[in-house]
N, C-alpha and C positions, 0 to 999 in steps of 0.2 A: 603667904601674906593673906590677911582677910580681904574679902571682896570690898572694893572701893565703891561699888554701886550701892546706892541707897544712902550714901553719906554726902554731906555738903562739901563741895569743892568750889573755891572761888574761880570766877570766870577768867580764863587766860586773856580774853579780849580786852577786858576793862582797863588795865593800866594804860594801854596806848590810846584808848578813847578818852580817858580822863586827863591825859597829859598832852592832848592835841597832836598825837602821833599817828592817828588813823590815816589810812590811804584811801581816800574817796576819789570818785571820778574827777572832781574839780581839781584835786591835787596832782593829777596825772596828765592833764591836757598838754600836749606838746607845744613848745614855744612858737612853732611855725604854723599852728592851727589858725584857720579862718573861723570867724564866729557868726552864728546865724541868729537873726531876730525875725520873728514872724509878725506880720500885720494880721490881726485877727478881726473877725466880724464884730461890729457894734450892734448888729441887729439880730433878734432871735429867729427871724424867718424873713428872707428877702431874696429878690432876684438881683444878681450882679449885673449892673448896667455897664459900668466901665471901671477899669483899673489903670490909673495913670502913674507910671513908674519912672518917667524920664528924669525928674528932678532928683529923686532918690538915687538913681543910677549914677548921677554926676556928683554925688556927695563925696566928701573926703574919705578915702580908705575903702570905698565900696568896690567889691569884686564882681558882684552880679545881683540882679533882682529877678526873681522867677515867679511865674504864676502857673496854674495847673497845665495850661496848654504848652508850656515849655518842657514839661517832664515827659520822658519817653513813655509811650502808650503802654508798654509792657511792664512798667514800674508804677504808674500813677495810681492804680487801684489798690486800696487798702483792704486786706482780706477779712472776711467775716470770721470771728474767733471760734465759733462752735458749729458743728454740723447740726442741721435741724432748725437753725434760725433762718430768718427770711433773708436769703442771699440776693433778693431783688433790691434791697435797700442799700444801694451801692454808695460807698464813700470813696472819695479820691483823697490823695495825700494833701493837696491844697484844694479848697473849695472850687468847684466849677459850676457856673450858671446860677446855682442857688446856695445860699447859706442857711443853716438850720439850727444854729445856736450861737449865742454871744460867746466869743472866744474861739470860734472855729478858724483855723489858719487859712488865710487867703493868699498871702504873698510871703515868700521867703527872701529876706535881704541878707546878703553875705558880705562881711567886711573884715578888715584886718584885725579889729579888736571889738569887743562886745559893746563898748560905748558908741563907736562909730556905727555899728549895725543898728543899735536902738535908735540913734538920732536919725539915721536915714529912713528907718521904718516909719518914723513920724512924718516924713515927707511924701509918703505914698498917699494918693487920693483915690478913695474907693467910692463909687456912686451906687446907691441901692434903690430898688423899688420895693418898699415894704410889702410883705405878704401877711396874711392872718397868722398870728402866733398861736401856739398850742401848748398850754401849760396844764390843762385839766385832763386827767386820765380818762374820765368817762366821756368827755367830748372826743377824745382820740378814739375810744372804742366805738363811738357812734359814727365816726367818720366826718365830724363837723368840719375839720380842717384836714386837708390832704398834704402831707409833707413830701411824699414821693409820688409824683405824677406818673401815670402810665404803667403801674404795676398791679398785679392781681389781688394782693392781700396787703392791707395796711396794718396788720398786726405782726409782731416780731416772732412770737412763739406761743404755743398753747400746750397744756398738759393737764392731766386729770387722772384720778384713780377712785375706785370704790363707787358706791351708789348713794345718791342723796337719800337720807333716811325719811321715813314716813313719821313726821313729828306729831301727827294726829293721835298716835298711840301713847304719847308721852304725857305724864301728869303735869309736868312743868316744862315750859319752853321759854328760852330767853334768846332774844335777837339783838345784835349790836353791830355797829360799824366802827372799825379802828383805822386810824391813819398812822402807819409806821413810817416816820419821816426819813428823808434822805440825810446822810451824814457825809462829811469829808473825812478821809483817812488822815489828812493833814500830817504827813511824815515830815520830820525835821528837815530832811534832805528832799527837796522837790525833784522833779524829773530832770535828768541830765544825761548827756551822752556825747560821744564823738566817734567819728569813723574815718578810716583811711584805707588805701589799697596797697597791697604788696603784690605787684604784678596783677594777676587776675584773682587775687584773694582779698576778700573784704574782711577787715578787722574792725570790730565795733566794741567800744568800751561803754558800759551802761550800768546804771543803778537799778537792778531788777531783782525779782525773787525767783527767776527761772532762766538761767543762762541758756539752757538748751531750748526752751520755748522760744526765746528770742532768736536763736540760731535757726530754728525751723522756719520761723516767720520770714527771716531775711533770705533764707534759701528760696522760699517760694516767691517772694517779691522780685528777687533779682535773677531767678532761674539758675541758681548755683548748686553745685554738688556739695556734699558735706565737707569735703576737704578744702573747699574754697571759702569757707566762712569760719572765722574765729570770733567768739564772743568772750570778752573778759569782764568779769564782775569783781571789783575790789570790795572794800568795805562799803556797806550800804546803810544809809541813815534812816532806816525804817521804811515800811511799805504797807503792812496791814491789809494786803489784798489788792491795793491799788496799782502796784507795779508788776502785775502778773505777766505782762507782755510789753513789747515796744509799741508806743503810740506813733501815729503818722509823723509827728514832729521829729521823732528819732529815726523812724524807718527811712525817711527821705535823705538823711545825712549821707548815706552811701552814694546816692546819685549825685548830690552836690559835690562831694569829695572827688568823685570820678570826673565830673564835668570841669571842676576847677583845678584839678591836679594837685590838691593839697588837703591835709586833714581838715575836717569841718566839725565844729563843736557847737552844742546848744545847751543852755541852762535857763530854766524858766524862773520868773519871779514868783513871789507868793501869790499875788493876784492872778497871774497866769495859771498857777497851779489850782487855785480855787475855781477857776472857770474852765480849765481844760483837763485836769486830772479826773479820772473816773471816780465817782463817789460810790456810796453804798446805800442799802435799804431802799425805801421808796415804794411802799405798797398801800393800797386800800384793801382792807380785809373785812369781809362780811361773814360774821359767824352766827350760827344757830346751834344752840346746845339744849338738849332735852333729857329728861329723866324723871325720877320719882322723888317725892318729898322725903323719903328716907335717906336721900343723899346719893343714890346711884345715878350715874350718868350713862345713858344707854344709846344716845344718838348725838352725832356731831357733824356739822357741815361747815367747811371753810371754803369761801370763794375769794380769789385774789386777783386784783388788777395790779400789775407790776409796771412801774415807770422805767422804761428802757433808755430814756433820753433820745437824742436825735438820731443815733445810729446804733445798730446791734453791737453791744459789748457784753461782758459777762453777766450783767444784771438781767438781761433778757432771758437768760437760761436759769437764773437762780430760783424762780418759782418751783423748779424741779427739786431743788434742795429743800425748799419749804415743804413740798409735798412729801418728801422722804420722811420727815419727822413730825408731820402735822398732828398726829394723835399723842405725841409725847410719851409720858410714862404711864398712860392710863389704859385700862381694859375697857374699851368701848365697843359694844356689840355691833353697832352699825355706824359707819363713818364714810363721808364722801368729800372729795376735793376737786375743785376746778380752778384753773388759773389761765390768765392770758396776759402776755406782755405787749405793751403798746408804746409807740414812739411819742415823744413830746419835743418841742423845740427848746430843749435844754441840753446841758452838757451830757454826753453819753455816760450812762450810769454803769458802774462796775461793781466791785466787791469790796466789802469792809468786814473786818474781823467777825467771823461766823458765817457770813455769806449764805443767807437763806435760813440757817438754823435758828438764830435769835428771833427772826420773824415768826417762825413756827411756834417757838416757845412762848413768845409774847402773846400770840393769838390764843393758844389753848389755856395759858395761865390766867389771862384776863377773863376768858370765858368761864373758867372754873370759879373764879372769884365772883363773877356776876351771878352764876348759878347758886353759889353759896348764899349770897345776899338775898336772892329771891326766895329761897326756902328757909332763910334765917337760921343757918347752921354755920358753925365756925369753919372758916376756909381750910384749916388744917384737917379737921375731921372729914370734910368732903374729899379731900385728897386721899386720906387713908382708905376710905371706902371704895376708891376707884383705881388704886395702884395695881399694876401687873404684879403677880405674886412671884417671888424669887424662884419658885420651883418650876416656872414655865420656860425658863431659858435653856437652850436657845429658843427664841420666840420670833416668828415671822409676822410682821404687821400687815395691815391692809395695803400699805404702800410698797410692800415687798422687802422691807428692811429686815435683816436677820440679826436681831439683838443678841449679843453674845452673853452678857452677864449683867446683873444689877440687883440691888436691894434698895428700892426707892423709899420704902417706909423707914428703913434703918437710917438712911441719909437724912430724911426729914426729922426724925426723932432726935438724932444727934444735934442737928442745928437748933431745934426748938429747946432742947435741954440747955445747950450752951448759951442761948440768948436769954433764958429765963422767961419763956413765953407766957406762962400763967401770970407771973408777976407783972409783966408788961401790960397784959390785958386788964389787970386790976388797976394799974396806974392810969391807963387810958380811961377807964370808967370813972375813976375819981376826978380826973381833970374835966371830963365832960360834965359831971355833976356840979363841979365848982365853977363852971363857966370860964375856964382858963382860956386865955388868948393864945397859948402855946398848945397847938393841936398835935397830939401824939398819934403817929401812924405806924402800924406793923404790917409789913408786906412779905408774902411768901412766894417762893418759886421753886418748883421741883422740875428737873429737866433731864433729858437724855439727848445726846447729839451724836452725829455720825462723823467719824474721822477716817483718814486713809481711804477716801473715796476712789482714788486711783492707785491701785496696788502694784502696778508693774511699770517698768520702764526706767528705773533708776540704775545707778552703777555704784559699786563699792569694791575696793580691793585693799589688800594689806600687803605692804612691801617690807621685807626684812633686808636691811642693808648690811654690808660686810663689817660696818662699824658698830653694829648692834642696835642702831636706831631703826625705828619702825614708822612707816608712813601709813596713815589711814586716808586713803584717796577716795573721795566721794563726789557725786554729781550734785549734792545739795548746794543750795545758794542761800547761805544764812543772811538774815537781815535783823538780827537781834535775838536769835534763839539760843545762842551759846554753843554752837556746834564745835567750835575750836576746843571747847572744854569737854563736852560730852563724848565726842567720837574717840578721843584718846582714852577717856575713862573706860569705855566699853572694850576697846582693844587691849588695854593694859590689864583689865580684869580677866579677859579670856585667855591671855597668854601667861599671866602671872608675872608681869614685869613692872618696873617702876613707871609711874605716870609720866615722868619727865623724859622718858625714852620714846614717847610716841608723839608724833605731830600730825595734825590734820592738814590735808592738802586738797585744794580745789580752787574754784574761782574762775577758771576758764575752760572752754569746751575742748581744748586740746588735751587736757588732763584726762578726760573721760569720754568714751565714745557715745554715750547716751545719757539722758537724764529727764527728770520730770520737774515741774514747778514745785518750789518749796512753799507749800501752802496746804490748807485743809487739815492742819495738825497731823501731819503724816510722817515727819522725818524720823523721830526716834523709833517708832515701831517698824518702819520699813527700812530706812537706811541703817538705823542702829542694828536691826536684826541681820542685815546683810553683812555688817562688820563682824558680828558674832560668828556668822557662818564662814566668812573669809578667814577669820582668826583660827577657827577650828580646822579649816582646811590647811592653813599654814602649818599648824602643829603636825598634821599628818604628813605634809610634804617634807618636813625637816627630820622626821623620825629616822630615816636611813642615815642621815649625817650624824645625828646623836648616837645611833647604834654603832657607827664606825668609831666614834670617839670613845665609846664605852667598850669597844671590842666585844659587842654582843649581837645577837640576832635581832632583826627589826621587830619581830613579833614579841620579843621579850621586853621591849623598852616601852615605858609609859611616861606620860607627861604629868608632872605634879604641878598643878596650877597654883596651889597655895604657896609652894616654895619657888615657883618659877624655874624649875629644873626638869631634867630628864634623867631617869634611872631605870635600872633593871627592876622589874616587878618584884617586890618583896625585899629589895636591898637599897633603900633610899640613902644610905650612908655614902655610897659612891655615886656621884651624879655629875652632870655637866649642865651649865646654865646657857641661857640664850646668847650671851656674849661669845662663849666658846663655839657654839653652833654657827653664829654669824661669821666669826673669823674663819671657820673652815669652809665657808662657801666661796666659790670662785667668782661669783657676781651676785648682785642683789636678786632676791627671790620674791616674785610677785604672785599672789594668789587672788583670783577674782571670786566673787560670790554669784551664785545663781539662785539665791533664796527668793521664793515667792510667798507672799503672805497668804494666810488662810482666809482672808476676807476682811471686810471693814470692821472697825471696832466702835464701841458705843459708850463713851464716858457718860457719867451721870452725876447728879448731885442735888443739893438743896441749898438755897440761899434765904436768909431772913434779913430784911432791912428794917431799920428803925429810923424814922424821921420825925422832926419837929417842924410844923408849919406855923408861921406867924399869921394869925388871923387878920391882922391889920394891914400887912404889906403883901401877903402871898408868898413871901420868901420861905424857902425850904432848906433845912439843914439835915444832911445825912449824919446821924449821930453814931450809928453802929451798923456794921454789916458782918454777919456771921455766915461763913461759907463752908460747905462740905462739898469738895470736888474730888470725885473718885475717877482717876484716869489710869487705873491698873497699877502696875509696878512703877514706883518712883525711882528714877535713876540718879538724880541729883536734887535733893530737896531744895537747895538754894535757888536753882534755876526753875524748878517746878513752881515754887512759891512766887518767884518773879513773874512767871507767865500768868499765874492766877491773878496777881496784883494788877498787871497791865490789862488783863481781860476784864476784871471787875471795873477798873477805871473807865474803860470804853463803854461798858454797859450803863454805869452811873451817868456818864456823859449824855448818852442818848435819852435816858429817863428824865434828866433834870434840865439840860441846857442846850445841847448842840442840835442845830438844825440847819441844813443847807437850803436856803429859801429862794424862791422866785416870786415875782409879783404876777398879777393876773395876765400881764403881757409877756410873760416868760423872760423878763429881765432878771438877772441874778442880783440879789440884794445882800448877800453875804460873800464879799469878794476879798476879805482880808481878815486878820485876826482881831481887828477892832469890831467887826460886825459878827464874826463867827467866834463864839467864846469857847476856845479849847480848854478842856478841864485840866486842872492842875492839882498839886498836892494840897493847896489851900482849901479846896472844896471837898476833901476826902478825909475820913477818919482813918485810924489804923485798923486794917481789916483783921478779923478774927477767923483764922483758918483752922479747920478741924480735919485731921488726917484720916483718910479712909482709902484702902487699897483693895480692889477686887481684880486680880490679874485676869487677863484674857488668855485663851489658848490659841489665838490666831497668829501669833508671832513668837519668836524665840526669846523675847525679853518679858513677855506678859504685859507690855506697856500699851496704853492707849494714848491718843493725842490730848494735849492739855493747852495748846496755845489759844484756843477760842472758848473754852468751857466757862471761864469767868464771865465773859460777855454774855453768853447764852443764859446763864443763871441770873446775873445781877440785873439785867435790864428790866425784866418783868417784876422782880422782887421790889425794886425801888419804885417803879410806877405803881405797883399795887399798894405800897406803903403810903404814898402821897394820897391816893384815892381813899385808902382806909382812914386817913386822918380827917377826911372831909365827909365820910360816909354818913355820920350821924346827922348831917345837915341836909341829907337827901341827894347828895351828889354821888352818882353811880359810876361815872366814867369821866376821865380826862385823857385826851390824847397826849402823846409825848411830843416835845419835851414839856414836862410839867413845870414850866417857867413861872417866876413870880407873877408875871402879867397874866398868864393863863389861869393860875390858881386864884389870883385876886378877882378876875372877872367872874370865875365860877362862884366864888364866895358871895360877891355882890349881886349876882343874878339869883341867888337863893336866899337873900335876906328877906 
């Protein structure tokens, strides 16, 4: 049979999701579970003076009310997520002595049902002594407010690479400051989990993107061996980077369950999610770009201050991901990067789709546009004059990244041709000459990003049952990627069997002995390649059985993948199929993979955005978005394009509308979907996708990651388009989101 890979296959997952038959954590909570509600801080920074719980403890249905001092000392500390971050910034499961952000859990109230728990939580009285809040990143860097008393260093993390260029030698130098705002991942399913004990074994059900990551964290918190923790992840209603590990509100459920002797469950509300779930982005970027008036960029410096929020979470580490990609697709002779992550009295900051790479692309792509404006050259031409040449690959950058393959000019030219770039520029000039109130903007973005940053630690096996069914068992934790469809496609293709004879298996840590977080656009190229490897090994394992059935020597038997049979070399007319081989087995046959990737991969592409800005209101409409996203070999075009669509939507959202905001006193002001405008189909055009495939040689499938590419490319393209629409009025830069209010103010300030 012809290869199924590269052809669109409908997702197996979708029928149950679309008909309300998904099995999410909330559907699985046992009827005897107790329910937890948290009393959270109403102050961004304050000393805890007293916590009065007696009235709440006497409320109907309440089983217990707990503060930090009630929790066992060996459990109460929440671990720092990454080595190298400031581990002196200690966080406890429930706040002790000091609260450092609005929404920080202070008290856990446990009751027979969630309504009783929430009602009782309202009866807890907490007294605070307000301390100076800290919302400003530069104030944090200066040490104006100390969030953690008695520690050596008030920064979370530092990194840097290269040397700051000598811009005195440049003919043209442009300096700018960009604010890359914080965003909420806003998954449809907010955080949720429940825990119980089977003897000395902790069982935890959770909505996560890394079952084994959660298992490792719980093992450390509770001092348990691997066999003493089971993490179960059923269907997950989105994550986008935010659910990469268990938060304190979940991690403490095991202690509560053990203390009370019954399962304990917790589910947050949307407002609790907006103030407690890790957000993403949040950088101040100072850029300096220099070069010559003929369009060559020869020097680039990027300095970053990263908002880590109140405690070290993944965002504190993300400047390292920005550093990895800070020179983008360009051949720049001298480049330097410095970054520091600092705390603020806001919700701990995490990761959102792209996790450091969209920030890098936004910085360099805005810098290129500013440079082009300064020398009065078309931004497309400036890009062409500075691209890395396709002949240089593999190419090692100043940040140590080993780019595998790319043709950046080809991607840009494809996008420009598809959008009709010259005609758009002509139309733009005509509108400006006629004084039109509908301002046309064209924005470009060329990008490269890194995927599969962690290339080891996953698990995959293929099991052939005696009934002829095949199980693709993996440690991946899907939350929208389509693994239930793609994994069987890969195995069916490698074995040469019908797709409906392969099922994907996973979802709990008893299925697999190890695993990595499903993030960083890594699954297809790592886990997918492991399934190819395991399938090929399975073929080798069953050759003796096939040879017995054929009454031939093992060395004479070959596997015909296209036919899905085994036969003696040169005589395909006499063959046996997988069903016969399976029936001949005494028991199911399982083969594991030990495949290791050849390194990180680097998807690339070009996006062109076309916007119309209303000069009267500042409102912006995205009318076209043309995208060339090259992520190597495409396994399933339907899922591939779906990932691109979702990524583009996330990028457009940041460029035009979404921003997780705090006031000057660090109080959150976007605490629900009335205040935080999540993008929808109503704000988006139909995207125009141009296919481009440049396979990598670093895995068995030639695939690169695609889950975040759309976001990396679209964010800068749309921002550049809005600014381009206003550029003839003397407006050189607008920070994101380029909301109607921000655009209107810019227009009126330049009247």
